[in-house]
C-alpha positions in Angstrom: 4.7 2.7 33.0 2.1 0.6 31.4 2.8 -2.7 29.9 1.9 -1.7 26.3 4.2 1.3 26.3 7.1 -0.8 27.8 6.6 -3.4 25.1 6.7 -0.6 22.4 9.9 0.7 23.8 11.5 -2.7 24.1 10.7 -3.6 20.4 11.6 -0.2 19.0 15.0 0.4 17.2 14.9 4.0 18.6 16.4 4.4 22.0 13.8 5.9 24.5 14.8 7.9 27.6 13.6 5.6 30.4 14.8 5.5 33.9 14.5 3.2 36.9 15.0 4.9 40.3 16.6 7.8 38.4 19.1 5.6 36.5 18.9 5.5 32.7 18.1 2.0 31.6 17.6 -0.3 28.6 14.5 -2.5 28.5 15.4 -6.0 27.2 12.1 -7.7 27.7 8.6 -7.2 29.1 7.0 -10.2 30.9 3.6 -10.9 29.2 2.2 -12.7 32.2 3.3 -10.3 35.0 3.9 -6.6 35.4 7.7 -6.8 35.2 10.5 -6.1 32.8 14.1 -7.3 32.4 16.3 -4.2 32.3 19.9 -3.1 32.7 21.6 0.3 33.3 22.9 1.8 30.1 26.4 0.6 29.4 26.1 -2.2 32.0 24.5 -5.2 30.4 26.1 -7.4 33.1 23.8 -5.8 35.7 20.6 -7.2 34.3 17.6 -7.3 36.7 13.9 -7.9 36.8 11.9 -4.9 38.0 8.2 -3.9 38.3 6.9 -1.8 35.4 5.7 0.7 38.0 9.3 1.5 38.8 10.0 2.6 35.2 9.6 6.2 34.1 9.8 7.6 30.5 11.4 11.0 30.5 
């Protein structure tokens, strides 16, 4: 996923269908400097992780 689209999804009030390695996730924040995003699996905010934008897929 490109950085601009990830930022649009992260700032949108509408939930987008995004997965990371097949797991539905929520994008919390996109790193402006790098190509990473802070995400967590839906319903599991305690499992926050930093991942590469290339591992995110919009369905």
